[in-house]
C-alpha positions as CSV (number, residue, x, y, z in Angstrom):
1,X,-4.3,7.1,-8.7
2,X,-3.5,10.6,-10.0
3,X,-5.8,10.1,-13.0
4,X,-8.7,9.6,-10.7
5,X,-9.3,5.9,-11.5
6,X,-9.1,4.7,-7.9
7,X,-10.5,1.3,-8.6
8,X,-7.9,0.6,-11.2
9,X,-5.1,2.0,-9.0
10,X,-6.2,-0.1,-6.1
11,X,-6.1,-3.2,-8.2
12,X,-2.7,-2.5,-9.7
13,X,-1.1,-1.5,-6.5
14,X,-2.5,-4.5,-4.6
15,X,-1.1,-6.7,-7.3
16,X,2.2,-4.9,-6.9
17,X,2.2,-5.5,-3.1
18,X,1.6,-9.3,-3.7
19,X,4.4,-9.5,-6.3
20,X,6.9,-7.6,-4.2
21,X,6.0,-9.6,-1.1
22,X,6.4,-12.9,-3.0
23,X,10.0,-11.8,-3.9
24,X,10.9,-10.3,-0.5
25,X,11.4,-6.9,-2.0
26,X,12.0,-4.1,0.5
27,X,9.8,-1.7,-1.5
28,X,6.6,-3.6,-0.4
29,X,6.2,-1.2,2.5
30,X,6.2,1.8,0.2
31,X,3.7,0.3,-2.3
32,X,1.6,-0.7,0.7
33,X,1.6,3.0,1.8
34,X,0.3,3.9,-1.7
35,X,-2.5,1.4,-1.3
36,X,-3.4,3.0,2.0
37,X,-3.6,6.4,0.3
38,X,-5.9,5.1,-2.4
39,X,-8.2,3.5,0.3
40,X,-8.3,6.9,2.0
41,X,-9.3,8.6,-1.2
42,X,-12.0,6.0,-1.7
43,X,-13.4,6.8,1.8
44,X,-12.5,3.3,3.1
45,X,-11.0,4.7,6.2
46,X,-10.8,1.6,8.4
47,X,-9.1,-0.5,5.7
48,X,-6.7,2.4,5.0
49,X,-5.8,2.6,8.7
50,X,-5.1,-1.1,8.8
51,X,-3.0,-1.0,5.6
52,X,-1.0,2.0,6.8
53,X,-0.3,0.4,10.2
54,X,0.9,-2.7,8.4
55,X,3.0,-0.7,6.1
56,X,4.6,1.2,9.0
57,X,5.5,-2.0,10.7
58,X,7.1,-3.4,7.5
59,X,9.0,-0.2,6.9
60,X,10.3,0.0,10.5
61,X,11.4,-3.6,10.3
62,X,13.4,-2.7,7.2
63,X,14.8,0.3,8.9
64,X,13.1,2.5,6.3
65,X,13.1,6.0,7.9
């Protein structure tokens, strides 16, 4: 994401969310947040909002302050 290759970042982070989710890892919410940030930078605002809302619910359910 920080190198400017947003397409690659989105693909890698999305794969990370799937992998973490498949293993029940609590960090899935944090990685989901990063996906939301990439979507924002890409101008995909509606998708970013959906992702960030999902991420917030996941993190709250895990008591992630």
